[in-house]
N, C-alpha and C positions, 0 to 999 in steps of 0.2 A: 723850598720843595723839600720835601725827606723822597731818599731813594724807594723806599717801601722795599728795598730786597733783604728778607731774613739772611744773618747769619748765623751759623753756630755760637754760642754762646762759650766763651774763651776767661780764664782766669784775670787776663785784664780788663774784662768787663764788668769783675765784681763790683766795685764803688759804685760804677755809676748804678749800677740794677739795684744795690742795695739802697740808693740814694732815691730814685726813681720810685720804689718801694716804698719808703718814708714818706715821700710826698703824698701820696696817692691812696695808700689803705689806710683803711680805718679800720684797726686791728681790735680796740674798746667794741664794736660790733660784733666783732666773733670771738670771745671769751676763751674757744676754746684752741684761739692758734696765734701764733705770734709771728713778726716776720724780724729776721734778725741774720746776721751774717751766717750760723753756721744752718739756719735752713737754706739760704741760697748754694752754698756750699756743699751741703748735702745732695740737693737734686742734681749739682753739676758734676758730682763724684759716682752718683750711683746711676742716671740718665743722661748722659751727657747730648747724645741725640735730640732729647724729647725738651729739651734747654735751647734756644733761640731768640735773639738782638734785632731790634734793627734800630743802623744810626744814623745820627743826621750831625754834620759839622764835627765830626770826633766824638760824640757825645749818644751816647746810648736814649732811646726816646720810644722804645718802646719793648717786653720781654715777655716770654712765656716762661713759664717752671714745669716741665710734668716728671710723671716717675711712671716704671712698669711692674706698680704694685698698688694695691687699695686695700688696706683692711685684710690685710695676711693674703689676697687673693692675689697671685702672682701672675693671674691670666688676665687681671686688670688695670687699664693703664687709667694714670691719674693726671690731669689737668688742675694743678693746685691754686697757681699763681699767674695772671695775667694782667699786665699795666700797659698803659700808653700817655705819655708826659699830655698835663694837658692841651697844653699850643698842638698837638699833633694828633689830635682825637678827631674821629670823623675823616679819616682819610683811608680809612680800611685797614689799616696794619694789624689790630687785635685778630682778624679775620685771617691774617695772610699768616699769623703766626700761630692761630688756632692750627688751622690749616696741618700746615706743617708740621706742628710737633705732633698731633692725631696722627698723620701719616707714618711717623718715626717708631712711633708707639704702635700700632697695628702691624707695621715692619716687623716690630722686635719681638710680635705673638700676643699682643695682647686681642680680645676677644669682646671688649667692650674697655670705654672709656666713662670714667665717674667724674665730674665735676661738682662742687658745689658752691651755691651762690645765696649770700646774706638775705635773708627776707625781703628786704628794703631795698636793694639795689636791682633796680628795675631793667637800668643799662644792660647791665653783664646778663641776667638772665634773656633777657632781648636777644643779647650775642649769640647766648648758648642756643636757645631756639632757633636763631635761624641757619645755624651751623649744624642742625640736626641732632642737638642732644634734648631730649624730653622729660619733662617732668617726671620722676619715678618715685620716689622714696620721700615722705615727709617726716621730719624729726626734730621733736619739741627738745629744746635744751632746757633741762628743770634746774636750777641751781640752789645748793643749800648753803645759806650764811653761817661762819662761825659766828656762838655765841661770844655776846661782851661779855668779859672776863666779870666784869661789876654787877652787872645788872641780869645777866645769864639769857637777854633776848638777844636775838638774830639782829647782827647787824645788816641792815640791808644795802647800804650803799659804802664800798671802798674806794675812797676818793684819791686821787693820785698822788696825796701827799703821803695818806696812809697806808699804801702799795707800794714797795719799791719797785716792784717791777713792773706796774703801772708807770710811775714816774721817771722811769727809763724809757720806757715808751714812748710816753706822751712828750719828753725832751729831743729824744730821734726824730718823731713824727713833724716837729716844729721844723726840722733842718730843711731848708727850702733850695731845689736845684734850680742851676741856674741853666737854660734851655740853649 
């Protein structure tokens, strides 16, 4: 059983948070973002009060990373990353973390909190709706692929082997976390 009590994220949590994110996030579904050490560290450095973890047996099994700015709006909070290890889902950990992060963002001056959920992620969308978030703006991501230098035609699929950044992400995503 998990303690269920969130604790403020600390530097010594970084490796576990990064590993858990690699296990659960599919960043290929969201080409405008990436999961990296610098992304985690940026949140912890900029808004430590909005970054929380839940531990079980000395390992991070859930986390949330928030910040106090969104799209140049300093009065808007942003919950960007939330994850729960698959073995610990269904225990209310995401709700507890979300409430703690949002509470801290409001206390720090946020007038509203924004999050985004990939269209096919119905579990996260449901979590947000159950916790006071409402659908507000829908944005369609348009992509223009670079032309093939030999044919001049747009290359529609960048494979992991032809995109070095994507190769690194896929390799990192295959790293497994032990519960």
